KOLBAZA-605378 format. One line per 4 residues: their letters; for each residue x, z, y of N, C-alpha, C. Coordinates in Angstrom, 3 decimals, padded with zeros to 6 digits. Layout:
BEGIN
a) X Z Y X Z Y X Z Y  ... $
! end
This chain:
BEGIN
xxxx) 018.038 -014.964 -003.838 018.782 -015.885 -004.685 017.873 -016.353 -005.804  017.646 -017.656 -005.898 016.798 -018.215 -006.943 017.533 -019.330 -007.652  017.298 -019.436 -008.925 017.892 -020.472 -009.758 016.824 -021.018 -010.692  017.182 -022.045 -011.428 016.312 -022.598 -012.461 014.921 -022.917 -011.918 $
xxxx) 014.878 -023.938 -011.044 013.618 -024.427 -010.488 012.871 -023.374 -009.677  013.614 -022.584 -008.925 012.982 -021.617 -008.024 012.557 -020.316 -008.646  012.837 -020.063 -009.915 012.462 -018.804 -010.552 013.591 -017.805 -010.406  013.220 -016.538 -010.445 014.220 -015.485 -010.339 015.014 -015.383 -011.634 $
xxxx) 016.311 -015.217 -011.545 017.115 -015.126 -012.767 016.904 -013.793 -013.450  017.052 -013.787 -014.754 016.954 -012.540 -015.520 018.357 -012.052 -015.832  018.644 -010.824 -015.409 019.977 -010.263 -015.617 019.995 -009.476 -016.911  020.760 -009.900 -017.888 020.782 -009.207 -019.187 021.732 -008.027 -019.207 $
xxxx) 021.811 -007.289 -018.112 022.718 -006.148 -018.057 022.100 -004.941 -018.729  022.469 -003.764 -018.209 021.963 -002.519 -018.783 020.466 -002.398 -018.545  019.716 -002.048 -019.591 018.278 -001.882 -019.475 017.957 -000.601 -018.723  016.794 -000.598 -018.116 016.328 000.601 -017.418 015.697 001.526 -018.436 $
xxxx) 016.452 002.491 -018.914 015.945 003.410 -019.926 014.967 004.387 -019.285  014.276 005.128 -020.120 013.273 006.067 -019.617 013.952 007.158 -018.796  013.561 007.348 -017.553 014.235 008.338 -016.705 013.801 009.749 -017.044  014.722 010.678 -017.037 014.425 012.094 -017.248 014.206 012.751 -015.889 $
xxxx) 012.962 013.115 -015.623 012.615 013.693 -014.340 013.105 015.138 -014.306  014.176 015.359 -013.570 014.770 016.700 -013.515 013.974 017.652 -012.636  013.083 017.133 -011.788 012.350 018.012 -010.865 011.466 018.979 -011.631  010.592 018.425 -012.497 009.704 019.328 -013.226 010.478 020.157 -014.234 $
xxxx) 011.600 019.630 -014.744 012.409 020.417 -015.674 013.004 021.643 -014.978  013.441 021.476 -013.729 013.975 022.606 -012.970 012.882 023.637 -012.699  011.682 023.154 -012.350 010.574 024.072 -012.065 010.222 024.889 -013.299  010.104 024.232 -014.427 009.774 024.942 -015.668 010.879 025.928 -016.033 $
xxxx) 012.132 025.542 -015.826 013.248 026.437 -016.144 013.220 027.690 -015.271  012.894 027.524 -013.989 012.833 028.678 -013.082 011.736 029.641 -013.523  010.562 029.128 -013.841 009.457 030.001 -014.241 009.725 030.648 -015.594  010.373 029.935 -016.508 010.735 030.549 -017.786 011.777 031.644 -017.596 $
xxxx) 012.688 031.458 -016.650 013.675 032.504 -016.356 012.997 033.745 -015.799  012.017 033.542 -014.903 011.269 034.690 -014.382 010.513 035.406 -015.494  009.935 034.636 -016.422 009.231 035.256 -017.537 010.186 036.061 -018.411  011.388 035.536 -018.636 012.368 036.275 -019.432 012.759 037.584 -018.744 $
xxxx) 012.895 037.553 -017.430 013.241 038.774 -016.687 012.135 039.810 -016.831  010.870 039.380 -016.717 009.759 040.326 -016.841 009.646 040.863 -018.265  009.994 040.049 -019.264 009.973 040.553 -020.638 011.036 041.628 -020.829  012.186 041.468 -020.180 013.226 042.494 -020.254 012.749 043.794 -019.601 $
xxxx) 011.981 043.678 -018.522 011.474 044.867 -017.827 010.351 045.534 -018.611  009.664 044.785 -019.462 008.458 045.266 -020.138 008.632 046.596 -020.870  009.731 046.850 -021.620 009.844 048.155 -022.314 009.877 049.353 -021.377  010.201 049.151 -020.119 010.234 050.274 -019.181 008.875 050.707 -018.682 $
xxxx) 007.832 049.960 -019.003 006.487 050.315 -018.575 005.839 051.166 -019.660  005.308 052.308 -019.281 004.767 053.258 -020.234 003.266 053.082 -020.388  002.781 053.558 -021.520 001.342 053.661 -021.741 000.669 052.352 -022.055  -000.666 052.416 -022.010 -001.481 051.259 -022.362 -001.464 050.174 -021.301 $
xxxx) -000.940 050.486 -020.115 -000.869 049.479 -019.069 000.159 048.408 -019.324  000.997 048.566 -020.351 002.029 047.581 -020.646 001.428 046.223 -020.995  000.384 046.214 -021.844 -000.235 044.959 -022.261 -000.894 044.253 -021.086  -001.654 045.014 -020.267 -002.319 044.409 -019.111 -001.290 043.846 -018.125 $
xxxx) -000.212 044.571 -017.931 000.829 044.096 -017.014 001.451 042.810 -017.524  001.702 042.727 -018.818 002.299 041.517 -019.389 001.338 040.330 -019.285  000.061 040.560 -019.531 -000.912 039.476 -019.420 -001.020 038.977 -017.988  -000.967 039.882 -017.017 -001.023 039.465 -015.613 000.197 038.628 -015.248 $
xxxx) 001.358 039.020 -015.723 002.585 038.277 -015.413 002.537 036.879 -016.022  002.140 036.796 -017.305 002.107 035.491 -017.977 001.090 034.573 -017.303  -000.089 035.099 -016.991 -001.123 034.271 -016.358 -000.692 033.799 -014.976  -000.121 034.710 -014.187 000.314 034.334 -012.845 001.413 033.284 -012.859 $
xxxx) 002.397 033.448 -013.728 003.479 032.464 -013.811 002.976 031.120 -014.345  002.049 031.164 -015.284 001.502 029.913 -015.816 000.779 029.116 -014.735  -000.056 029.785 -013.957 -000.796 029.091 -012.897 000.171 028.524 -011.858  001.147 029.306 -011.437 002.101 028.817 -010.456 002.919 027.644 -010.965 $
xxxx) 003.345 027.714 -012.225 004.138 026.618 -012.788 003.320 025.338 -012.895  002.053 025.451 -013.281 001.204 024.263 -013.407 000.958 023.626 -012.046  000.589 024.447 -011.055 000.275 023.907 -009.725 001.483 023.202 -009.120  002.673 023.729 -009.368 003.868 023.124 -008.785 004.362 021.932 -009.594 $
xxxx) 004.224 021.975 -010.904 004.775 020.910 -011.747 003.965 019.633 -011.675  002.642 019.740 -011.629 001.806 018.538 -011.662 001.963 017.699 -010.407  002.621 018.232 -009.393 002.927 017.399 -008.229 003.876 016.263 -008.589  004.712 016.461 -009.598 005.779 015.513 -009.901 005.591 014.805 -011.247 $
xxxx) 004.529 015.120 -011.969 004.290 014.437 -013.235 003.742 013.030 -012.983  003.840 012.192 -014.004 003.450 010.788 -013.863 002.417 010.371 -014.898  001.600 011.315 -015.329 000.614 010.985 -016.351 -000.784 011.475 -015.973  -001.162 011.302 -014.708 -002.528 011.603 -014.304 -003.495 010.576 -014.890 $
xxxx) -003.005 009.367 -015.050 -003.803 008.308 -015.665 -002.858 007.458 -016.502  -003.192 007.251 -017.753 -002.288 006.543 -018.668 -003.053 005.523 -019.496  -002.317 004.536 -019.970 -002.890 003.533 -020.857 -001.801 002.778 -021.591  -002.093 002.368 -022.834 -001.147 001.636 -023.667 -001.852 000.453 -024.309 $
xxxx) -001.071 -000.584 -024.566 -001.570 -001.729 -025.294 -000.408 -002.368 -026.045  -000.686 -002.865 -027.243 000.306 -003.593 -028.036 -000.076 -005.067 -028.034  000.871 -005.895 -027.627 000.532 -007.310 -027.465 001.759 -008.173 -027.689  001.502 -009.444 -028.020 002.540 -010.469 -028.036 002.549 -011.144 -026.664 $
xxxx) 003.644 -011.019 -025.968 003.712 -011.505 -024.596 005.053 -012.157 -024.339  005.097 -012.948 -023.280 006.353 -013.570 -022.877 007.279 -012.514 -022.303  008.560 -012.682 -022.538 009.541 -011.691 -022.106 010.203 -012.071 -020.791  010.413 -013.373 -020.583 011.041 -013.847 -019.367 010.147 -014.885 -018.706 $
xxxx) 010.303 -014.993 -017.416 009.560 -016.008 -016.691 010.048 -017.396 -017.087  009.080 -018.319 -017.180 009.364 -019.718 -017.517 010.123 -019.830 -018.857  009.710 -018.994 -019.802 010.302 -019.052 -021.134 009.180 -018.976 -022.158  009.320 -019.716 -023.246 008.316 -019.713 -024.295 008.563 -018.631 -025.348 $
xxxx) 009.649 -017.883 -025.212 009.956 -016.827 -026.189 008.947 -015.687 -026.059  008.347 -015.316 -027.186 007.372 -014.229 -027.218 007.971 -013.018 -027.927  007.584 -011.835 -027.455 008.022 -010.585 -028.078 006.794 -009.729 -028.346  006.884 -008.929 -029.377 005.837 -007.951 -029.664 006.283 -006.613 -029.094 $
xxxx) 005.470 -006.053 -028.206 005.904 -004.845 -027.486 004.705 -003.972 -027.152  004.997 -002.679 -026.955 004.019 -001.721 -026.441 004.190 -001.649 -024.927  003.127 -001.890 -024.197 003.150 -001.887 -022.736 002.329 -000.713 -022.256  002.942 000.144 -021.451 002.270 001.342 -020.975 002.196 001.396 -019.464 $
xxxx) 001.108 001.946 -018.970 000.907 002.153 -017.536 000.643 003.633 -017.305  001.441 004.251 -016.446 001.328 005.680 -016.152 001.232 005.845 -014.643  000.114 006.411 -014.186 -000.140 006.574 -012.760 -000.049 008.054 -012.409  000.782 008.380 -011.411 000.930 009.747 -010.925 000.581 009.828 -009.450 $
xxxx) 000.818 010.990 -008.870 000.532 011.169 -007.455 001.570 010.498 -006.568  002.745 010.195 -007.112 003.818 009.609 -006.308 004.017 008.128 -006.556  003.343 007.555 -007.558 003.543 006.139 -007.816 003.128 005.751 -009.221  003.624 004.595 -009.648 003.252 004.002 -010.928 004.490 003.833 -011.787 $
xxxx) 004.369 004.142 -013.072 005.402 003.866 -014.056 004.893 002.824 -015.038  005.689 001.796 -015.273 005.343 000.751 -016.239 006.391 000.779 -017.344  005.937 000.905 -018.581 006.818 001.043 -019.738 006.696 -000.177 -020.631  007.825 -000.628 -021.146 007.865 -001.757 -022.073 008.818 -001.403 -023.208 $
xxxx) 008.288 -001.281 -024.427 009.074 -000.919 -025.607 008.792 -001.944 -026.692  009.828 -002.598 -027.177 009.665 -003.633 -028.185 009.368 -003.084 -029.553  008.688 -003.899 -030.381 008.397 -003.574 -031.780 008.955 -004.674 -032.696  010.204 -004.571 -033.166 011.162 -003.472 -032.974 011.828 -003.551 -031.606 $
xxxx) 012.683 -002.561 -031.327 013.301 -002.495 -030.001 014.236 -003.674 -029.787  014.966 -004.079 -030.804 015.921 -005.191 -030.680 015.228 -006.502 -031.036  015.013 -007.329 -030.009 014.408 -008.639 -030.180 015.071 -009.626 -029.215  015.032 -010.890 -029.566 015.617 -011.987 -028.778 017.021 -011.612 -028.295 $
xxxx) 017.777 -010.985 -029.191 019.172 -010.603 -028.917 019.303 -009.616 -027.760  018.273 -008.807 -027.507 018.323 -007.812 -026.435 017.598 -006.549 -026.885  017.881 -005.459 -026.182 017.204 -004.188 -026.429 016.062 -004.051 -025.437  014.865 -004.058 -025.939 013.678 -003.997 -025.074 013.201 -002.553 -025.014 $
xxxx) 013.616 -001.863 -023.991 013.233 -000.464 -023.786 013.327 -000.173 -022.294  012.232 -000.370 -021.586 012.218 -000.266 -020.126 011.185 000.753 -019.673  011.503 001.383 -018.560 010.529 002.201 -017.845 010.871 002.131 -016.369  010.006 001.518 -015.582 010.266 001.305 -014.161 009.254 002.081 -013.329 $
xxxx) 009.764 002.709 -012.272 008.912 003.489 -011.370 008.785 002.766 -010.042  007.538 002.607 -009.564 007.240 001.998 -008.278 006.498 003.040 -007.440  007.168 003.534 -006.400 006.651 004.681 -005.641 005.767 004.211 -004.494  004.762 005.058 -004.179 003.924 004.811 -002.994 003.770 006.073 -002.146 $
xxxx) 004.725 006.989 -002.242 004.693 008.195 -001.419 004.923 007.838 000.045  004.855 008.867 000.926 004.956 008.622 002.361 006.296 008.006 002.753  007.351 008.401 002.062 008.683 007.906 002.417 009.113 006.730 001.546  008.180 006.058 000.887 008.512 004.942 -000.006 007.633 003.740 000.323 $
xxxx) 008.148 002.575 000.009 007.442 001.310 000.230 007.237 000.651 -001.129  005.988 000.583 -001.566 005.698 000.039 -002.885 006.066 -001.435 -002.967  005.721 -002.185 -001.952 006.026 -003.614 -001.973 007.531 -003.866 -002.013  008.288 -003.008 -001.325 009.744 -003.157 -001.359 010.282 -002.869 -002.760 $
xxxx) 009.736 -001.855 -003.422 010.165 -001.564 -004.795 009.836 -002.722 -005.726  008.684 -003.326 -005.512 008.311 -004.476 -006.338 009.237 -005.665 -006.079  009.600 -005.888 -004.819 010.528 -006.984 -004.491 011.896 -006.752 -005.113  012.336 -005.499 -005.118 013.611 -005.196 -005.775 013.531 -005.467 -007.273 $
xxxx) 012.394 -005.197 -007.879 012.232 -005.513 -009.290 012.306 -007.007 -009.560  011.752 -007.795 -008.656 011.857 -009.246 -008.792 013.308 -009.701 -008.694  014.042 -009.134 -007.746 015.435 -009.517 -007.562 016.294 -009.106 -008.746  015.967 -007.986 -009.377 016.739 -007.533 -010.534 016.346 -008.272 -011.804 $
xxxx) 015.305 -009.065 -011.743 014.898 -009.826 -012.915 014.296 -008.983 -014.004  013.381 -008.094 -013.656 012.719 -007.271 -014.661 011.860 -008.144 -015.569  011.564 -007.673 -016.763 010.728 -008.455 -017.686 009.362 -008.782 -017.081  008.829 -009.898 -017.516 007.558 -010.389 -016.964 006.395 -009.410 -017.144 $
xxxx) 006.232 -008.717 -018.303 005.102 -007.785 -018.423 005.148 -006.660 -017.385  006.352 -006.139 -017.067 006.458 -005.073 -016.086 006.064 -005.580 -014.704  006.550 -006.744 -014.338 006.226 -007.303 -013.025 004.746 -007.657 -012.925  004.165 -008.106 -014.029 002.746 -008.463 -014.022 001.872 -007.237 -013.768 $
xxxx) 002.192 -006.120 -014.438 001.404 -004.906 -014.247 001.644 -004.321 -012.852  002.899 -004.290 -012.412 003.204 -003.721 -011.100 002.578 -004.532 -009.976  002.432 -005.833 -010.168 001.850 -006.680 -009.132 000.392 -006.323 -008.847  -000.309 -005.760 -009.820 -001.708 -005.395 -009.636 -001.888 -004.321 -008.566 $
xxxx) -000.821 -003.565 -008.279 -000.938 -002.443 -007.343 -000.259 -002.721 -006.001  000.156 -003.935 -005.759 000.765 -004.269 -004.472 -000.314 -004.418 -003.409  000.111 -004.350 -002.160 -000.837 -004.478 -001.055 -001.396 -005.890 -000.944  -000.660 -006.881 -001.421 -001.106 -008.272 -001.345 -001.924 -008.698 -002.559 $
xxxx) -002.108 -007.803 -003.510 -002.841 -008.165 -004.718 -004.333 -008.303 -004.415  -004.993 -009.281 -005.022 -006.455 -009.395 -004.835 -007.233 -008.250 -005.474  -006.581 -007.455 -006.310 -007.263 -006.297 -006.904 -007.654 -005.261 -005.852  -006.847 -005.139 -004.800 -007.151 -004.259 -003.671 -007.340 -002.796 -004.106 $
xxxx) -006.424 -002.304 -004.942 -006.489 -000.908 -005.378 -005.352 -000.066 -004.804  -004.381 -000.707 -004.168 -003.218 000.025 -003.682 -003.618 001.074 -002.650  -004.416 000.686 -001.674 -004.767 001.607 -000.583 -005.570 002.789 -001.117  -006.515 002.530 -002.012 -007.347 003.609 -002.531 -006.528 004.598 -003.349 $
xxxx) -005.663 004.108 -004.212 -004.837 004.996 -005.025 -003.859 005.780 -004.150  -003.271 005.123 -003.179 -002.267 005.774 -002.346 -002.885 006.891 -001.514  -004.014 006.632 -000.867 -004.656 007.655 -000.030 -005.174 008.802 -000.888  -005.808 008.484 -002.005 -006.330 009.542 -002.881 -005.211 010.417 -003.428 $
xxxx) -004.092 009.806 -003.788 -002.959 010.583 -004.300 -002.377 011.486 -003.226  -002.315 011.014 -001.990 -001.776 011.841 -000.904 -002.667 013.061 -000.648  -003.986 012.859 -000.623 -004.888 013.990 -000.411 -004.864 014.955 -001.588  -004.771 014.431 -002.797 -004.679 015.302 -003.969 -003.399 016.136 -003.929 $
xxxx) -002.298 015.508 -003.543 -001.040 016.239 -003.438 -001.117 017.321 -002.361  -001.751 017.010 -001.238 -001.877 017.994 -000.162 -002.691 019.201 -000.595  -003.818 018.977 -001.266 -004.636 020.099 -001.718 -003.908 020.939 -002.773  -003.083 020.308 -003.582 -002.321 021.070 -004.574 -001.257 021.939 -003.907 $
xxxx) -000.629 021.450 -002.844 000.313 022.291 -002.111 -000.403 023.479 -001.479  -001.599 023.251 -000.967 -002.392 024.361 -000.430 -002.768 025.340 -001.534  -003.084 024.830 -002.722 -003.395 025.712 -003.850 -002.193 026.560 -004.235  -001.003 025.988 -004.149 000.200 026.772 -004.447 000.375 027.903 -003.438 $
xxxx) 000.078 027.641 -002.170 000.194 028.689 -001.144 -000.831 029.793 -001.380  -002.077 029.437 -001.696 -003.093 030.466 -001.962 -002.765 031.248 -003.224  -002.127 030.607 -004.202 -001.689 031.341 -005.396 -000.649 032.394 -005.025  000.300 032.047 -004.174 001.290 033.021 -003.727 000.627 034.187 -002.990 $
xxxx) -000.361 033.885 -002.142 -001.056 034.951 -001.403 -001.803 035.861 -002.368  -002.432 035.275 -003.397 -003.149 036.099 -004.372 -002.196 037.025 -005.123  -001.004 036.553 -005.452 -000.022 037.407 -006.127 000.372 038.570 -005.223  000.569 038.308 -003.951 000.926 039.380 -003.012 -000.207 040.386 -002.874 $
xxxx) -001.450 039.912 -002.791 -002.581 040.826 -002.640 -002.786 041.679 -003.883  -002.584 041.121 -005.054 -002.728 041.907 -006.282 -001.620 042.947 -006.421  -000.460 042.667 -005.880 000.651 043.612 -005.993 000.582 044.705 -004.932  -000.260 044.570 -003.911 -000.238 045.561 -002.819 -000.856 046.932 -003.131 $
xxxx) -001.988 047.132 -003.859 -002.921 046.149 -004.383 -004.188 046.075 -003.528  -004.635 044.860 -003.225 -005.910 044.608 -002.561 -006.666 043.668 -003.490  -007.368 044.243 -004.448 -007.886 043.469 -005.570 -008.990 042.504 -005.161  -009.895 042.936 -004.295 -011.024 042.079 -003.948 -010.563 040.804 -003.261 $
xxxx) -009.673 040.946 -002.289 -009.198 039.764 -001.573 -008.273 038.909 -002.459  -007.607 039.541 -003.413 -006.858 038.762 -004.385 -007.769 037.874 -005.221  -008.950 038.408 -005.586 -009.934 037.591 -006.295 -010.445 036.441 -005.454  -010.645 036.698 -004.153 -011.062 035.615 -003.258 -010.002 034.516 -003.193 $
xxxx) -008.735 034.895 -003.157 -007.668 033.899 -003.111 -007.594 033.092 -004.402  -007.881 033.737 -005.539 -007.927 032.992 -006.795 -009.067 031.975 -006.796  -010.213 032.373 -006.245 -011.318 031.422 -006.134 -010.947 030.246 -005.239  -010.249 030.518 -004.147 -009.821 029.439 -003.265 -008.805 028.531 -003.954 $
xxxx) -007.905 029.119 -004.748 -006.956 028.316 -005.522 -007.683 027.391 -006.494  -008.685 027.930 -007.186 -009.455 027.109 -008.116 -010.185 025.987 -007.387  -010.770 026.294 -006.225 -011.498 025.274 -005.477 -010.573 024.144 -005.036  -009.374 024.492 -004.575 -008.435 023.459 -004.136 -007.974 022.585 -005.303 $
xxxx) -007.738 023.178 -006.459 -007.330 022.388 -007.623 -008.439 021.442 -008.063  -009.684 021.915 -008.033 -010.790 021.047 -008.417 -011.016 019.946 -007.383  -010.768 020.236 -006.114 -010.873 019.211 -005.083 -009.813 018.117 -005.280  -008.617 018.520 -005.712 -007.591 017.513 -005.976 -008.027 016.564 -007.085 $
xxxx) -008.705 017.094 -008.097 -009.237 016.231 -009.156 -010.311 015.295 -008.613  -011.103 015.801 -007.683 -012.145 014.965 -007.096 -011.546 013.805 -006.307  -010.465 014.072 -005.569 -009.804 013.001 -004.826 -009.270 011.931 -005.777  -008.621 012.361 -006.850 -008.085 011.389 -007.793 -009.199 010.677 -008.552 $
xxxx) -010.314 011.346 -008.749 -011.453 010.739 -009.448 -012.007 009.554 -008.658  -012.016 009.654 -007.329 -012.506 008.547 -006.508 -011.654 007.300 -006.678  -010.322 007.478 -006.798 -009.447 006.321 -007.009 -009.600 005.778 -008.425  -009.781 006.646 -009.381 -009.892 006.224 -010.785 -011.121 005.357 -011.022 $
xxxx) -012.179 005.592 -010.279 -013.426 004.892 -010.519 -013.649 003.710 -009.579  -012.619 003.272 -008.879 -012.729 002.049 -008.099 -012.634 000.837 -009.025  -013.326 -000.242 -008.712 -013.226 -001.448 -009.566 -011.796 -001.980 -009.593  -011.286 -002.223 -010.802 -009.911 -002.709 -010.963 -009.906 -004.063 -011.666 $
xxxx) -008.851 -004.816 -011.357 -008.690 -006.105 -012.018 -008.299 -005.875 -013.478  -008.764 -006.706 -014.383 -008.343 -006.569 -015.791 -006.865 -006.913 -015.940  -006.190 -006.148 -016.776 -004.777 -006.389 -017.077 -004.730 -006.951 -018.489  -004.638 -008.271 -018.600 -004.742 -008.963 -019.869 -003.382 -009.460 -020.345 $
xxxx) -003.144 -009.276 -021.638 -001.985 -009.842 -022.315 -002.523 -010.646 -023.500  -002.942 -011.878 -023.192 -003.606 -012.667 -024.214 -004.971 -012.068 -024.516  -005.285 -011.860 -025.783 -006.575 -011.240 -026.119 -006.596 -009.728 -025.901  -005.440 -009.109 -025.771 -005.367 -007.647 -025.603 -005.514 -007.283 -024.133 $
xxxx) -006.160 -006.145 -023.881 -006.394 -005.667 -022.522 -005.830 -004.260 -022.370  -005.133 -004.031 -021.277 -004.564 -002.709 -020.985 -005.579 -001.890 -020.202  -006.088 -000.849 -020.812 -007.066 000.029 -020.182 -006.480 001.434 -020.077  -006.811 002.106 -018.993 -006.268 003.438 -018.731 -007.366 004.484 -018.815 $
xxxx) -006.934 005.711 -019.028 -007.837 006.859 -019.061 -007.100 008.049 -018.468  -007.827 009.138 -018.236 -007.213 010.329 -017.662 -006.117 010.851 -018.584  -004.995 011.244 -017.967 -003.844 011.704 -018.717 -003.758 013.214 -018.821  -002.635 013.675 -019.355 -002.447 015.104 -019.598 -002.450 015.932 -018.333 $
xxxx) -001.866 015.443 -017.242 -001.824 016.212 -015.998 -003.217 016.449 -015.435  -004.091 015.462 -015.563 -005.464 015.619 -015.079 -006.172 016.740 -015.831  -006.097 016.708 -017.153 -006.799 017.725 -017.944 -006.148 019.096 -017.794  -004.825 019.140 -017.621 -004.167 020.420 -017.408 -004.577 021.027 -016.069 $
xxxx) -004.712 020.197 -015.050 -005.177 020.690 -013.755 -006.605 021.210 -013.846  -007.450 020.486 -014.571 -008.832 020.932 -014.741 -008.900 022.270 -015.469  -008.149 022.416 -016.553 -008.167 023.664 -017.311 -007.635 024.830 -016.471  -006.561 024.608 -015.718 -006.000 025.681 -014.896 -006.943 026.054 -013.752 $
xxxx) -007.602 025.058 -013.160 -008.571 025.356 -012.112 -009.736 026.178 -012.626  -010.247 025.842 -013.805 -011.337 026.629 -014.392 -010.874 028.037 -014.751  -009.608 028.168 -015.201 -009.069 029.490 -015.500 -009.014 030.351 -014.236  -008.536 029.794 -013.142 -008.494 030.539 -011.877 -009.901 030.898 -011.408 $
xxxx) -010.858 029.986 -011.633 -012.241 030.264 -011.250 -012.802 031.446 -012.025  -012.572 031.475 -013.336 -013.071 032.577 -014.160 -012.393 033.898 -013.796  -011.074 033.854 -013.571 -010.363 035.084 -013.221 -010.812 035.614 -011.871  -010.968 034.725 -010.898 -011.420 035.169 -009.583 -012.812 035.761 -009.626 $
xxxx) -013.740 035.099 -010.342 -015.088 035.646 -010.469 -015.073 036.970 -011.228  -014.230 037.069 -012.251 -014.146 038.323 -012.998 -013.674 039.483 -012.132  -012.669 039.237 -011.293 -012.172 040.293 -010.406 -013.249 040.724 -009.419  -013.961 039.771 -008.841 -014.987 040.100 -007.844 -016.158 040.837 -008.485 $
xxxx) -016.600 040.394 -009.663 -017.732 041.036 -010.333 -017.363 042.450 -010.786  -016.176 042.619 -011.386 -015.761 043.956 -011.813 -015.566 044.883 -010.625  -015.094 044.352 -009.510 -014.898 045.196 -008.334 -016.210 045.744 -007.794  -017.314 045.003 -007.976 -018.608 045.450 -007.465 -019.418 046.233 -008.493 $
xxxx) -019.220 045.973 -009.791 -020.022 046.633 -010.826 -019.275 047.768 -011.523  -018.060 047.524 -011.953 -017.290 048.523 -012.688 -015.867 048.585 -012.135  -015.702 049.163 -010.970 -014.361 049.193 -010.355 -013.353 050.010 -011.150  -013.820 050.996 -011.948 -012.876 051.806 -012.713 -012.190 050.971 -013.795 $
xxxx) -012.921 050.031 -014.408 -012.296 049.169 -015.405 -011.317 048.185 -014.762  -011.667 047.711 -013.573 -010.759 046.816 -012.868 -009.465 047.537 -012.498  -009.591 048.786 -012.063 -008.394 049.562 -011.733 -007.585 049.894 -012.980  -008.264 049.998 -014.122 -007.544 050.209 -015.377 -006.723 048.976 -015.745 $
xxxx) -007.292 047.781 -015.530 -006.567 046.548 -015.837 -005.325 046.422 -014.970  -005.411 046.866 -013.728 -004.282 046.773 -012.807 -003.438 048.052 -012.783  -003.663 048.956 -013.761 -002.841 050.168 -013.922 -002.876 051.054 -012.688  -004.065 051.249 -012.138 -004.186 052.076 -010.937 -004.703 053.473 -011.233 $
xxxx) -005.325 053.685 -012.394 -005.864 055.010 -012.703 -004.768 056.037 -012.897  -003.768 055.709 -013.705 -002.694 056.652 -013.979 -001.920 056.966 -012.712  -001.735 055.973 -011.855 -000.997 056.213 -010.624 -001.742 057.184 -009.723  -003.085 056.984 -009.635 -003.867 057.889 -008.806 -003.856 059.297 -009.360 $
xxxx) -003.891 059.410 -010.710 -003.853 060.738 -011.307 -002.559 061.451 -011.009  -001.438 060.749 -011.074 -000.147 061.352 -010.775 -000.074 061.794 -009.324  -000.675 060.993 -008.430 -000.641 061.379 -007.019 -001.452 062.642 -006.783  -002.592 062.790 -007.501 -003.395 063.987 -007.333 -002.637 065.219 -007.823 $
xxxx) -001.974 065.089 -008.980 -001.199 066.222 -009.483 -000.073 066.563 -008.533  000.575 065.562 -008.002 001.682 065.783 -007.067 001.195 066.506 -005.818  000.019 066.067 -005.318 -000.496 066.702 -004.108 -000.892 068.147 -004.367  -001.511 068.418 -005.520 -001.944 069.786 -005.808 -000.767 070.724 -006.012 $
xxxx) 000.320 070.237 -006.527 001.472 071.101 -006.774 002.124 071.571 -005.494  001.918 070.798 -004.435 002.547 071.174 -003.180 001.562 071.753 -002.173  000.334 072.057 -002.599 -000.602 072.724 -001.697 -000.229 074.191 -001.551  -000.416 074.800 -000.380 -000.121 076.233 -000.216 -001.073 077.079 -001.038 $
xxxx) -000.526 078.119 -001.633 -001.321 078.992 -002.491 -002.363 079.718 -001.675  -003.570 079.879 -002.286 -004.637 080.600 -001.620 -004.321 082.094 -001.607  -004.547 082.755 -000.514 -004.269 084.202 -000.453 -005.218 084.974 -001.354  -004.673 085.981 -002.029 -005.475 086.797 -002.947 -006.256 087.854 -002.176 $
xxxx) -007.177 088.486 -002.906 -007.999 089.523 -002.279 -007.169 090.726 -001.863  -006.154 091.083 -002.682 -005.323 092.230 -002.350 -004.541 091.981 -001.081  -004.104 090.745 -000.899 -003.357 090.440 000.322 -004.238 090.588 001.538  -005.508 090.120 001.398 -006.423 090.263 002.515 -006.667 091.736 002.841 $
xxxx) -006.781 092.571 001.772 -007.012 093.998 001.999 -005.836 094.639 002.709  -004.621 094.256 002.357 -003.452 094.852 002.982 -003.347 094.451 004.439  -003.714 093.201 004.709 -003.581 092.724 006.084 -004.660 093.281 006.987  -005.829 093.546 006.435 -006.938 094.043 007.265 -006.884 095.570 007.311 $
xxxx) -006.142 096.099 008.262 -005.984 097.553 008.444 -006.624 097.930 009.766  -007.412 099.010 009.797 -008.018 099.433 011.073 -006.949 099.720 012.120  -007.321 099.437 013.360 -006.354 099.598 014.446 -006.045 101.064 014.736  -007.014 101.954 014.489 -006.757 103.357 014.816 -005.817 104.024 013.835 $
xxxx) -005.567 103.403 012.664 -004.664 103.986 011.676 -003.232 103.542 011.863  -003.003 102.620 012.789 -001.649 102.177 013.029 -000.839 103.250 013.715  000.404 103.454 013.324 001.279 104.466 013.907 002.152 103.843 014.965  002.394 104.615 016.008 003.279 104.155 017.026 004.707 104.356 016.582 $
xxxx) 005.510 103.364 016.783 006.904 103.402 016.388 007.732 103.239 017.651  008.628 104.200 017.831 009.511 104.133 019.001 010.913 103.872 018.511  011.552 102.987 019.202 012.932 102.618 018.827 013.877 103.221 019.829  014.873 103.921 019.328 015.900 104.518 020.175 017.180 103.744 020.016 $
xx) 017.818 103.500 021.134 019.062 102.729 021.116 020.223 103.642 020.777  020.998 103.283 019.784 022.155 104.103 019.367 023.315 103.906 020.300 $
! end
């Protein structure tokens, strides 16, 4: 449906407010609940192993929460610009607004916030998501935005990532994001295996799994890095240019990957050089000591010298005993 000389109509209905992503909120809530449960259990742990046990729990939950949450975040690459731009197609009305671009593994978010929010008799506060995951069609999402009459700055930025755009960045971003997401899911699986190995406990192989987790997380950054450094079309709003840089999710993934790398190397090095300290960190010394005491308490008593003397009687001194039936 087109009106006004073939242009799409602008619908002044309810604005698309910033969406609250419940997925990562649920993930964080689950991990915080697990942390609260372990804190409740903490007073029941005796001795100096309490601190080491708490540090292991916090570190393990932090790594798992990060690996799972960054799959759904939308700030792997972000950029903002403040500009005077047209608000509607085929209109001379200009608005002053902050325009943001947020690129995640599942798609692109374009934000438009007016300065002030209320301008041209409307509330300018938009955030639109255009997905490129396996079960989504980016071009279809963009076409729906055209039909809904989204503001011109949002459509202009989103058009840069369509398959028909001369910028030709859609395929590179989409493939790189899919591979990065796949490696992160593999990292989550290796993290689970490392937790199981440490709890069994098989410390050396748990360290190997941590190293593999770190390698997979760093590989995911490498995949996204290839898309980030492809030549992109300039996104201009008059004299102002919208430029993007690595976002919080990218740096959080890098920091967590390096943390897993250091922990894995630490476990492997301590296991080969000072295994007693490694067993102290994992509270294995006291357990082994208790098992030794338990085993010694149930060993049969050694026979004394007097018992041996009583039992060793010459055969010729034995008396014959005859039993008579009554």
